[in-house]
N, C-alpha and C positions, 0 to 999 in steps of 0.2 A: 504494500500500500504506500503510495507516495504522499509526501508531506503537503499540507496546504499552507501557503505562505500569506503573511499579512502584507500590507502595502509599505511597511517600514523596513529600513536597514538599521542595524544597530549603530548607535552613535559612537561606539567604542571600537568594535571589530569590523564594521562596515558590511557584515554578512546579512543577508535577508533573514528576517525573523519569521519563524514558523509559528502557527497557532498553537502547536503542541508544546512549544518552549515557553517557560516562564519569562515574562518580560515586564518592564515597568517604564513609566514616563518620568523623565527628569524635569526639574524646574526650568531648565533652559529649553524646554520643548522637544528634546531629543527622546527617542525611544531606545532602550537598551536591553540586551539579554540580562537576566538576573545573574547568570554565571560571570558575565563580563563585569557587571557592577560589583559583585562580591570580590572578584580578583583584584580589581582596581582599588576598592575601598580598603581591603586588607593590606595592600602595598602602600597606602597613603593615609594611615590613621593620624588623627590630630591628638589623640589622647589614649585612654585606656582601651586596649584591644578587646578585652573581655566584654565591655559594654557594647562596642561595635559589633562583635560577634553575636551578642544577644539580639540586637536590632536586626542584623542580617538574617538570623534564624527565624525571627518573627515575620519578617517580610517574605521569606521563602514559604512559610506556612500559609500566609494570606494569599500569595500567588497560586499556590497549590489548591487552596480552597476555591479561588475564582475558576480555575480550570475544572475542578470537580463540579461546581454548580452549573457551569456551562454544559458539561456532559450530561448531567442529570436533567436539566431543563429541556434538552432536546428529546427526552423520552417521556416527559410528563404531559398528560392531556387534561388533567383536572385543573381548571382555571384558578381555583383557590390556592392549591398547592403551588402552581406556577408563580402566582403573585408573591407568595411567601419566599420561595426560593430565589426569585428575581430580586427581591429586596435584600435578602441575605447576600447575594452576589454583589449588589451595589454597596452594601456595608463593607464587604471585604475589599472592594476597589478603593473605597474611601480610606480604609485602614492602610492599604498598601501605599497610597499616596502620602499619608502622614509618615509612615515608616521610611519611605524613600527620602523625604525631606530631612528626616533625622539622620539618615546615613550621609546625606550631603553635608550636614553640619559636623558630623563626627569624623569626617575624612576629607581629603582633598580631591575627590573624584571629579569635580568639575574643573579643577585647575590642571589636571594631569594630561 
């Protein structure tokens, strides 16, 4: 089965981002693979690396949740359940944005 790709290229590695890959939106409007963000953040920490790792792990969990909600939503026909899962996905997207901003503060990912 071939991958389905988004319209974005990673702002760090320049490779096309597949829908199956965890990715996030940076404050400078670029889209990046989670793995690229994690690698760069861990190479450019501004302070305590344990704190940075905790935020990175939390972001990874939110991005995985988003992917899981999307997969489940495609299989659900009950409107009430779809509405609840859709809201849960939106909440995970909001959390991912907050965590991405925190990673930007705890590292020099935007300056590298």
